[in-house]
C-alpha positions in Angstrom: 12.8 -20.5 39.7 9.8 -20.0 37.4 10.0 -18.9 33.8 8.3 -15.7 34.8 11.2 -15.0 37.3 13.9 -15.8 34.7 13.5 -13.7 31.6 17.2 -13.8 31.0 17.0 -17.5 30.6 14.3 -17.2 28.0 16.1 -14.4 26.2 19.2 -16.6 25.9 17.3 -19.2 23.9 17.8 -19.6 20.2 14.3 -19.5 18.7 11.9 -17.4 16.7 11.0 -15.2 19.7 14.7 -14.1 20.1 15.7 -13.7 16.5 14.5 -10.1 16.1 12.2 -11.0 13.2 10.1 -8.2 11.6 6.7 -8.7 13.2 4.8 -6.1 11.2 1.3 -7.4 10.5 1.6 -7.1 6.7 4.9 -9.1 6.8 3.5 -11.7 9.0 0.5 -12.3 6.8 2.6 -12.3 3.6 5.0 -14.9 5.0 2.1 -17.0 6.4 0.6 -17.2 2.9 4.0 -18.0 1.4 4.4 -20.9 3.8 1.0 -22.3 2.9 2.1 -22.2 -0.8 5.3 -24.2 0.0 3.0 -27.1 0.9 3.3 -29.8 3.5 3.8 -32.8 1.4 5.5 -35.8 3.1 9.2 -35.7 2.5 9.5 -31.9 2.7 12.8 -31.5 4.6 11.6 -28.1 5.9 8.2 -29.3 7.2 9.2 -28.8 10.9 10.6 -25.4 10.1 7.4 -24.4 8.4 5.3 -25.4 11.4 7.6 -23.6 13.8 7.5 -20.4 11.8 3.7 -20.7 11.4 3.4 -21.0 15.1 5.4 -17.9 15.7 3.4 -16.0 13.1 0.0 -17.1 14.4 1.1 -16.1 17.9 1.9 -12.6 16.8 -1.3 -12.4 14.8 -3.2 -13.1 18.0 -4.3 -16.7 17.2 -3.0 -18.5 20.3 -4.6 -21.9 19.8 -3.4 -22.0 16.2 0.1 -21.1 17.4 0.0 -23.9 20.0 -1.2 -26.4 17.3 1.5 -25.4 14.8 4.3 -25.7 17.5 2.9 -29.2 18.4 2.9 -30.2 14.8 6.6 -29.1 14.6 7.4 -31.2 17.7 5.8 -34.3 16.1 7.6 -33.7 12.8 11.0 -33.4 14.4 10.3 -36.4 16.6 9.9 -38.4 13.4 13.3 -37.2 12.2 15.3 -37.9 15.3 15.5 -40.0 18.5 12.5 -38.5 20.3 13.6 -35.9 22.9 17.3 -36.4 22.1 17.1 -34.8 18.7 19.0 -31.4 18.5 16.4 -30.4 15.8 14.0 -29.9 18.7 16.1 -27.1 20.3 14.3 -24.2 18.4 10.9 -25.8 18.8 11.3 -26.3 22.6 12.5 -22.7 22.9 9.4 -21.5 21.0 7.1 -23.5 23.3 8.9 -22.1 26.4 8.2 -18.6 25.2 4.6 -19.3 24.1 3.7 -20.8 27.6 5.5 -17.9 29.2 3.5 -15.3 27.2 0.3 -17.2 28.1 1.1 -17.1 31.8 1.6 -20.9 31.9 4.8 -20.7 33.9 4.9 -24.4 35.0 4.7 -25.6 31.3 7.3 -23.0 30.3 9.7 -24.2 33.0 9.1 -27.7 31.9 10.4 -26.9 28.4 13.4 -25.0 29.8 14.2 -28.2 31.7 13.9 -30.2 28.6 16.2 -27.9 26.8 18.8 -28.2 29.6 18.6 -32.0 29.3 18.9 -31.9 25.6 21.9 -29.6 25.7 23.6 -31.9 28.2 22.9 -35.1 26.2 23.7 -33.5 22.8 26.3 -30.7 23.0 27.1 -29.0 19.7 29.9 -30.6 17.7 32.0 -27.5 18.0 32.4 -25.9 21.5 30.8 -22.5 21.9 29.1 -22.9 18.5 25.3 -23.2 17.9 24.0 -26.7 17.0 24.1 -27.1 13.2 20.3 -27.8 13.3 19.8 -24.4 15.0 22.0 -22.6 12.5 20.1 -24.2 9.6 16.7 -23.3 11.0 17.7 -19.8 11.8 19.1 -19.4 8.3 16.0 -20.8 6.6 13.8 -18.5 8.8 15.9 -15.4 7.9 15.5 -16.2 4.2 11.7 -16.3 4.6 11.4 -13.3 6.8 14.1 -10.8 5.8 15.1 -10.8 2.1 17.8 -8.2 3.0 19.4 -10.7 5.4 20.2 -13.4 2.9 23.9 -13.0 3.3 23.5 -13.6 7.0 21.3 -16.6 6.2 24.1 -17.9 3.9 26.6 -17.6 6.7 24.4 -19.6 9.1 24.0 -22.3 6.5 27.7 -22.3 6.0 28.3 -22.8 9.7 25.7 -25.6 9.7 27.4 -27.3 6.7 30.8 -27.0 8.3 29.6 -29.2 11.2 27.4 -31.5 9.0 28.8 -31.5 5.5 26.6 -34.4 4.4 23.4 -32.3 4.6 22.8 -31.5 0.9 19.6 -29.4 1.5 21.6 -27.0 3.7 24.4 -26.7 1.0 21.8 -26.0 -1.7 19.9 -23.5 0.5 23.2 -21.7 1.2 23.8 -21.2 -2.5 20.2 -20.1 -3.1 20.6 -17.5 -0.3 23.7 -16.2 -2.0 22.0 -16.0 -5.4 19.2 -14.0 -3.8 21.6 -11.7 -2.0 23.7 -11.0 -5.2 20.9 -11.0 -7.8 21.6 -7.4 -8.8 25.4 -7.8 -8.6 26.7 -9.1 -12.0 30.3 -9.2 -10.7 29.3 -12.2 -8.6 27.8 -14.2 -11.5 30.9 -16.1 -12.6 31.5 -17.3 -9.0 27.8 -18.2 -8.6 27.8 -20.2 -11.8 30.8 -22.3 -10.7 29.2 -22.9 -7.3 25.9 -23.7 -9.1 27.6 -26.4 -11.2 28.9 -28.1 -8.2 25.6 -27.8 -6.3 23.7 -29.4 -9.2 26.1 -32.3 -9.1 25.4 -32.8 -5.4 21.6 -32.2 -5.7 20.7 -33.4 -9.3 17.0 -33.9 -8.7 16.4 -30.4 -7.3 14.3 -28.7 -10.0 14.2 -25.4 -8.2 17.9 -25.3 -8.1 18.0 -26.2 -11.8 15.6 -23.4 -12.6 17.8 -20.9 -10.7 20.8 -22.1 -12.7 19.0 -21.4 -15.9 17.9 -18.0 -14.7 21.5 -17.0 -13.9 22.7 -18.2 -17.3 19.8 -16.4 -19.1 20.8 -13.2 -17.3 24.3 -13.6 -18.8 22.9 -13.8 -22.3 23.1 -17.6 -22.7 20.5 -19.3 -24.9 19.0 -21.8 -22.5 15.6 -22.1 -24.2 16.0 -25.8 -25.0 17.1 -26.6 -21.5 14.1 -24.6 -20.2 11.7 -26.7 -22.3 13.3 -29.9 -20.9 13.0 -28.7 -17.3 9.4 -27.5 -18.0 8.4 -31.1 -18.7 9.9 -32.4 -15.5 8.4 -29.7 -13.4 4.9 -30.3 -14.8 5.2 -34.0 -13.9 5.5 -33.3 -10.2 3.4 -31.8 -7.4 3.2 -28.1 -7.7 4.3 -25.8 -4.9 6.4 -22.7 -4.6 9.4 -25.0 -4.2 8.8 -26.8 -7.5 10.8 -24.2 -9.5 7.9 -23.3 -11.8 7.9 -19.5 -11.0 11.6 -19.3 -11.5 11.3 -21.1 -14.8 8.7 -18.5 -15.8 11.3 -15.8 -15.0 13.7 -17.6 -17.3 11.3 -17.2 -20.1 10.8 -13.6 -19.1 14.5 -12.8 -19.3 14.7 -14.6 -22.6 11.8 -12.3 -23.7 9.7 -15.4 -24.4 6.6 -14.0 -22.7 4.2 -16.1 -24.6 6.0 -19.2 -23.5 5.7 -18.1 -19.9 2.0 -17.7 -20.4 1.7 -21.1 -22.1 3.6 -22.7 -19.1 1.2 -21.1 -16.7 -1.8 -22.3 -18.6 -0.5 -25.9 -18.9 0.1 -26.0 -15.2 -3.4 -24.6 -14.4 -4.9 -27.2 -16.7 -3.3 -30.0 -14.7 -3.9 -28.3 -11.3 -6.9 -25.9 -11.8 -7.5 -25.3 -8.0 -4.0 -24.5 -6.9 -4.0 -20.8 -5.9 -0.2 -20.5 -6.2 -0.4 -21.3 -9.9 -3.1 -18.7 -10.4 -0.8 -16.2 -8.8 2.0 -17.2 -11.1 -0.3 -17.1 -14.2 -1.4 -13.6 -13.3 2.2 -12.5 -13.1 3.0 -14.0 -16.6 0.1 -12.2 -18.1 1.2 -9.0 -16.6 4.7 -9.5 -18.1 3.2 -10.2 -21.5 0.9 -7.2 -21.5 3.4 -4.8 -20.0 6.8 -5.7 -21.5 6.1 -7.3 -24.9 6.3 -4.5 -27.5 6.2 -6.5 -30.7 2.4 -6.9 -30.7 -0.4 -5.3 -28.7 -2.3 -7.7 -26.5 -5.8 -8.5 -27.7 -8.8 -7.8 -25.6 -9.2 -11.5 -24.8 -5.7 -11.6 -23.3 -6.4 -8.5 -21.2 -9.7 -9.9 -20.0 -7.9 -13.2 -19.0 -5.3 -11.1 -17.1 -8.0 -9.1 -15.3 -10.0 -12.2 -14.4 -6.9 -14.0 -13.0 -5.9 -10.9 -11.0 -9.4 -10.6 -9.5 -9.4 -14.3 -8.6 -5.9 -14.1 -7.0 -7.0 -11.1 -4.9 -9.9 -13.1 -3.6 -7.6 -16.1 -2.8 -5.1 -13.9 -0.9 -7.4 -11.3 0.6 -4.9 -10.0 3.2 -1.6 -10.2 1.4 -2.2 -9.1 -2.2 -1.7 -5.4 -2.3 0.8 -5.8 -5.1 -1.7 -7.7 -7.2 -4.3 -5.0 -6.6 -1.9 -2.5 -8.1 -1.3 -4.9 -11.0 -5.1 -5.2 -11.4 -5.5 -1.4 -11.6 -2.7 -1.3 -14.3 -4.4 -4.1 -16.2 -7.6 -2.1 -16.2 -5.7 0.9 -17.5 -4.2 -1.2 -20.3 -7.6 -2.4 -21.4 -8.3 0.9 -23.2 -11.6 1.5 -21.5 -10.7 1.1 -17.9 -9.0 4.3 -16.7 -12.0 5.1 -14.5 -12.0 1.6 -13.0 -8.2 1.8 -12.5 -8.5 5.1 -10.7 -11.2 3.6 -8.5 -9.0 0.7 -7.5 -6.1 3.0 -6.7 -8.3 5.3 -4.6 -9.7 2.4 -2.6 -6.1 1.4 -1.8 -5.2 4.9 -0.9 -8.0 5.0 1.7 -6.6 2.1 3.7 -4.5 2.3 6.8 -1.3 0.9 5.3 2.1 0.3 6.8 5.0 2.5 5.5 6.4 -0.1 3.1 3.1 -0.8 1.5 2.3 2.9 1.3 5.6 3.6 -0.4 5.1 0.9 -3.0 1.6 2.2 -3.6 2.7 5.8 -4.1 5.5 4.8 -6.5 3.1 2.6 -8.5 0.4 5.3 -8.6 3.0 7.9 -9.8 3.9 5.7 -12.7 0.3 5.1 -13.6 -0.4 8.8 -13.5 2.6 9.5 -15.8 2.2 6.7 -18.4 -1.5 6.1 -18.5 -3.1 9.4 -17.5 -0.4 11.8 -18.7 -0.9 13.8 -15.4 2.8 14.7 -15.1 2.8 17.1 -12.2 0.5 14.9 -10.1 2.9 12.0 -10.9 5.8 14.0 -9.6 3.9 14.8 -6.4 3.4 11.0 -5.7 7.0 10.2 -6.5 7.8 12.8 -3.8 5.4 11.1 -1.4 7.1 7.8 -2.0 10.6 9.2 -1.6 9.6 11.1 1.5 8.8 7.9 3.5 12.0 7.2 5.5 12.4 3.6 4.4 15.1 2.4 2.1 13.7 0.2 -0.6 13.5 -0.3 -4.4 10.5 1.9 -4.6 12.1 4.8 -2.7 15.2 4.5 -4.9 13.1 4.4 -8.0 11.1 7.5 -7.1 14.3 9.4 -6.2 16.0 8.5 -9.5 12.9 9.5 -11.4 12.8 12.9 -9.7 16.6 13.4 -10.3 16.1 12.7 -14.1 13.3 15.2 -14.3 15.4 17.7 -12.4 18.4 17.2 -14.6 16.4 17.6 -17.8 15.3 21.0 -16.5 12.2 21.2 -18.7 9.4 20.7 -16.2 7.9 23.6 -14.4 8.3 21.8 -11.1 12.1 21.5 -11.4 12.8 24.1 -8.7 10.4 22.4 -6.3 12.0 19.0 -7.1 15.5 20.4 -6.5 14.5 21.8 -3.1 12.7 18.6 -2.2 15.8 16.5 -3.0 18.1 18.8 -1.2 16.0 18.6 2.0 15.5 14.8 1.8 17.4 12.9 4.5 20.7 11.7 2.9 20.5 14.6 0.5 24.3 14.5 0.1 23.8 11.5 -2.2 21.3 13.2 -4.5 
């Protein structure tokens, strides 16, 4: 039976095409850029997973030859890790290739990969009957972490299942903990448990600087003075190749939580001096400057600092032309903070408003514009209107919650002439029983 005649066989596979991943164009492009920033240095234990996910993303973006190439790179990478076609780490990759050839109408090739999968499953059954292979659990977990930040608990569960079958796989243990930290980052009740698990994880994975930075971040959030340890870790991070897995961005967040904004900026500039062409570092540096200008109240930023921030944001936008809407918002706000850039800030916002954006991006933009109107332009009624626009988009997110909470505060104060309109709006909002 050909692959075209057996869709149920394809649908039963464990691979990116069957994992119900969010395939919105903006999400695909953002994740694609994040994967590039991880890097493909030799020794990266996630290299095969990166290529697999890049193949899936390029397929959905319409780049078929690129998709084929990435899946082939994944095959080659996994072959290097295992015993050629007998390696269970190829299960997801072969599933992806079966689906790709099926979608391209290449049914003979698709059927060939289905046959390879059958052989692989016969030769290498999972260690626990009726359970997924640990390699499949781990790759699905890693993919969920990249694609759906709201599924990190599910990712942690898949990592746990993988570790239960292969307890010696330290990267899986570490990634399980990082998934849990991400899932509970706004839940302080979990901090004590997280810190104990972190202590054990660092003993198992002592050279993982990303893990070390996350440990410092957790402790900084609890009010611990970890500045000296941060300085020590900074020296180690700067000595190694830079990628989004190096821990440098998390360490910058440690300085932010310690309210050491100048030290975050200094770290960014040191890294850029060593690696001036790394776009990921430029993105991190732009973020540090935004923190310094937005949150540091003890001294106003000088014009040279604002100019540097604007320059970095403009460069980052040019380096991430299709996945940098958040940075464009930040650029508009940097213009507004310059003291002479309200007109330019308004122009940037209006250019973004004219685009055909997906609901999540539109919601973020409306929420950000509402804050800009309130704090920078003092146009309070117009600000309220845009908070309503953000809240009215039926998508649960930080931005919707923030706009709803802002509207509730204005309503409860009862001093704005739009209070009645706000009250009626909130009462008619889906889920109004909670507001």
